C-alpha positions as CSV (number, residue, x, y, z in Angstrom):
1,M,-79.0,-117.3,6.3
2,V,-80.1,-116.0,9.6
3,R,-80.7,-118.3,12.5
4,K,-84.0,-118.2,14.3
5,L,-84.0,-116.0,17.4
6,K,-84.3,-117.7,20.8
7,F,-87.2,-116.9,23.0
8,H,-85.3,-114.5,25.3
9,E,-83.8,-112.7,22.3
10,Q,-87.2,-112.1,20.8
11,K,-88.5,-110.8,24.1
12,L,-85.6,-108.3,24.4
13,L,-86.2,-107.1,20.8
14,K,-89.8,-106.4,21.6
15,K,-88.7,-103.8,24.1
16,V,-86.5,-101.9,21.7
17,D,-88.1,-99.7,19.0
18,F,-85.7,-99.4,16.1
19,I,-88.1,-97.2,14.1
20,S,-88.3,-94.1,16.3
21,W,-84.8,-94.2,17.8
22,E,-84.0,-91.1,19.8
23,V,-80.7,-89.4,18.8
24,D,-79.8,-86.3,20.8
25,N,-76.9,-84.6,19.0
26,N,-75.1,-88.0,19.2
27,L,-72.6,-87.3,16.4
28,R,-71.5,-84.0,17.9
29,E,-71.4,-85.5,21.4
30,V,-69.2,-88.4,20.2
31,K,-66.9,-85.9,18.4
32,I,-66.4,-83.8,21.5
33,L,-65.9,-86.9,23.7
34,K,-63.1,-88.0,21.4
35,K,-61.6,-84.6,20.9
36,Y,-61.2,-83.9,24.6
37,H,-60.7,-87.6,25.6
38,I,-63.6,-87.5,28.0
39,Q,-64.0,-91.0,29.5
40,K,-67.3,-90.5,31.3
41,R,-70.3,-89.4,29.2
42,D,-71.8,-88.1,32.4
43,D,-69.2,-85.3,32.5
44,Y,-70.2,-84.1,29.1
45,S,-73.9,-84.1,30.0
46,K,-73.1,-82.1,33.2
47,Y,-71.2,-79.6,31.2
48,N,-74.2,-79.2,28.9
49,K,-76.5,-78.7,31.8
50,L,-74.2,-76.1,33.4
51,A,-73.9,-74.2,30.1
52,R,-77.7,-74.2,29.8
53,N,-78.1,-72.9,33.3
54,I,-75.6,-70.2,32.8
55,K,-77.3,-69.0,29.6
56,E,-80.7,-69.1,31.4
57,L,-79.3,-67.0,34.2
58,A,-77.9,-64.5,31.8
59,R,-81.2,-64.3,30.0
60,K,-83.0,-63.6,33.2
61,I,-80.5,-60.9,34.1
62,K,-80.9,-59.2,30.7
63,E,-84.7,-59.1,31.3
64,V,-84.2,-56.7,34.3
65,D,-84.2,-53.0,33.6
66,A,-80.7,-51.8,32.4
67,K,-80.5,-49.0,34.9
68,H,-81.5,-51.1,37.9
69,P,-78.6,-51.6,40.4
70,F,-79.5,-55.3,40.9
71,R,-78.8,-56.0,37.2
72,T,-75.4,-54.3,37.2
73,E,-74.4,-56.0,40.4
74,K,-75.5,-59.5,39.4
75,S,-74.2,-59.3,35.8
76,A,-70.8,-58.1,37.2
77,Q,-70.8,-61.1,39.6
78,L,-71.7,-63.6,36.8
79,L,-69.1,-62.2,34.4
80,E,-66.4,-62.2,37.1
81,K,-67.1,-65.8,38.1
82,L,-67.1,-67.0,34.4
83,Y,-63.9,-65.0,33.8
84,V,-62.1,-66.5,36.8
85,M,-63.2,-69.9,35.7
86,G,-61.7,-69.2,32.3
87,L,-65.0,-69.7,30.3
88,I,-65.1,-66.2,28.8
89,P,-62.1,-64.1,27.5
90,T,-63.1,-60.8,29.1
91,R,-65.4,-59.7,31.9
92,W,-66.9,-56.6,30.2
93,D,-69.7,-57.9,28.0
94,L,-72.8,-59.9,29.0
95,S,-73.3,-61.1,25.4
96,L,-70.2,-63.3,25.9
97,V,-72.2,-65.5,28.2
98,E,-74.2,-66.8,25.3
99,K,-71.1,-68.3,23.8
100,V,-70.5,-70.6,26.9
101,T,-70.9,-74.2,25.8
102,A,-70.0,-77.6,27.0
103,S,-66.8,-77.3,25.0
104,S,-65.9,-74.2,27.1
105,F,-65.9,-76.5,30.1
106,C,-64.0,-79.2,28.3
107,R,-61.2,-76.7,27.4
108,R,-60.7,-76.1,31.2
109,R,-60.1,-79.7,32.0
110,L,-56.7,-80.6,33.5
111,A,-55.5,-82.7,30.5
112,V,-56.3,-80.0,28.0
113,V,-54.5,-77.3,30.1
114,M,-51.5,-79.6,30.3
115,V,-51.4,-79.8,26.5
116,R,-51.8,-76.1,26.2
117,N,-48.9,-75.6,28.6
118,K,-46.7,-78.0,26.6
119,M,-46.5,-80.5,29.4
120,A,-47.8,-83.3,27.2
121,E,-48.1,-83.9,23.4
122,S,-51.7,-85.1,23.3
123,I,-54.8,-85.0,25.5
124,K,-54.8,-88.8,25.7
125,G,-51.1,-88.8,26.9
126,A,-51.9,-86.1,29.4
127,T,-54.8,-88.1,30.8
128,K,-52.6,-91.2,31.2
129,L,-50.0,-89.1,33.1
130,I,-52.6,-87.7,35.4
131,E,-54.1,-91.1,36.1
132,Q,-50.6,-92.5,36.9
133,G,-50.1,-89.8,39.5
134,H,-47.4,-87.6,37.8
135,V,-49.3,-84.3,38.1
136,R,-50.1,-82.0,40.9
137,V,-52.1,-78.8,41.1
138,G,-50.6,-76.6,43.8
139,P,-49.5,-78.8,46.7
140,E,-52.1,-81.6,46.0
141,L,-51.6,-84.7,43.8
142,V,-54.4,-85.0,41.2
143,K,-55.5,-88.3,39.7
144,D,-58.7,-87.1,38.1
145,P,-58.3,-85.8,34.5
146,A,-61.8,-84.2,34.7
147,L,-60.6,-81.5,37.2
148,L,-61.6,-78.1,36.0
149,V,-58.6,-75.7,36.2
150,T,-59.4,-72.0,36.8
151,R,-57.2,-69.2,35.6
152,T,-55.5,-68.8,39.0
153,L,-54.7,-72.5,39.3
154,E,-53.4,-72.8,35.7
155,D,-50.0,-71.5,36.9
156,F,-49.7,-74.1,39.6
157,V,-50.1,-77.2,37.4
158,T,-46.7,-79.0,37.7
159,W,-45.1,-82.4,38.1
160,V,-45.0,-84.2,41.3
161,D,-41.6,-83.8,43.1
162,N,-40.5,-87.5,42.9
163,S,-41.8,-88.0,39.3
164,K,-39.5,-89.5,36.8
165,I,-40.8,-87.2,34.2
166,R,-39.9,-84.1,36.3
167,Q,-36.4,-85.6,36.7
168,H,-36.1,-86.0,32.9
169,V,-37.3,-82.5,32.2
170,L,-34.8,-81.0,34.8
171,E,-32.0,-83.1,33.3
172,Y,-32.8,-82.0,29.8
173,N,-32.8,-78.4,30.8
174,G,-29.6,-78.8,32.7
175,M,-31.2,-77.9,36.0
176,R,-31.1,-81.2,37.8
177,D,-29.3,-81.2,41.1
178,D,-27.6,-84.5,42.1
179,F,-27.8,-83.6,45.8
180,V,-31.7,-83.9,45.8
181,L,-32.7,-87.4,46.6
């Protein structure tokens, strides 16, 4: 037994077409959102857009004559930038640019880098620690888990000085100084 729909409910249903529903890689998108614990769907769509733009740029560079100095200069600049960002493993091959995806950007998020550095057990836990203000990158406190960490900044991800977690880690390692307030 289904109740009769009210007038405003019928009006709303007229606007929604259940027959030709658009699904844009929704299952894969949800899977990646859960895997990397991305809270804003906008971030994932931005990563997709950036990956498309990078691939398009690489395709345009490949169309230029191989001996032309413009191609060598611009491909070197692109590869260097992607390598420094940590999106490709080496800076020698332009074909690596084709493998840059939204997941490549997700792997450079602060929470994922923390898990890779063994600062947290899970991405969800790392996200919680970041939001609570326990993590800094260089001298700055970071509360945004969507921060993209480059290769150079990866070494500077650490705990905030007055964080209880930092004190527990130092105490566990036997390096805690009682003099420090």
